[in-house]
C-alpha positions in Angstrom: 256.9 9.9 165.9 259.0 7.8 168.3 260.8 10.9 169.7 257.4 12.7 170.3 256.1 9.5 172.0 259.0 9.3 174.3 258.9 12.9 175.2 255.1 12.6 175.9 255.8 9.6 178.1 258.5 11.3 180.0 256.5 14.5 180.5 253.4 12.6 181.6 255.3 10.5 184.1 257.1 13.6 185.3 253.9 15.5 185.9 252.5 12.7 188.0 255.7 12.3 189.9 256.1 16.0 190.6 252.6 16.3 192.0 252.9 13.2 194.1 256.1 14.6 195.6 254.5 18.0 196.3 251.5 16.4 197.9 253.5 13.9 200.0 255.8 16.6 201.3 253.0 19.1 202.1 254.1 21.7 199.6 250.7 22.6 198.3 249.3 25.3 200.6 246.4 25.8 198.3 244.8 22.7 199.8 244.0 24.8 202.8 243.5 28.3 201.2 241.7 27.3 198.0 240.7 23.7 198.2 238.2 23.6 195.4 240.3 25.4 192.9 243.4 23.2 193.6 241.4 20.0 193.4 240.1 21.0 189.9 243.7 21.9 188.9 245.0 18.5 190.2 242.3 16.6 188.3 243.2 18.5 185.1 247.0 17.9 185.7 246.5 14.1 186.3 244.1 13.8 183.4 246.7 15.5 181.1 249.4 13.2 182.4 247.4 10.1 182.0 246.4 11.2 178.4 250.1 11.7 177.6 251.0 8.4 179.0 248.3 6.4 177.3 248.7 8.2 174.0 252.5 7.7 173.9 252.1 4.1 174.9 249.6 3.6 172.0 252.0 5.1 169.5 255.0 3.1 170.8 253.2 -0.2 170.8 251.5 0.5 167.3 248.0 0.2 168.6 245.3 0.9 166.0 243.9 3.7 168.1 247.4 5.2 168.5 248.1 5.8 164.9 249.5 9.1 163.9 247.5 11.1 161.4 
């Protein structure tokens, strides 16, 4: 479980970092062409990344809500 937790932590952090970089450098043309669709997509991406980060942190710190089945 430790390997899976670390992978989830790296992937979640990478997702957030990648989107922040894309947004900061203006590499998301969909903000102008399809603003509603890309906003929903960004919310889903950030929610996934936060879920990965929180879940992996729970497993790594042995929280009762982070137990593996």
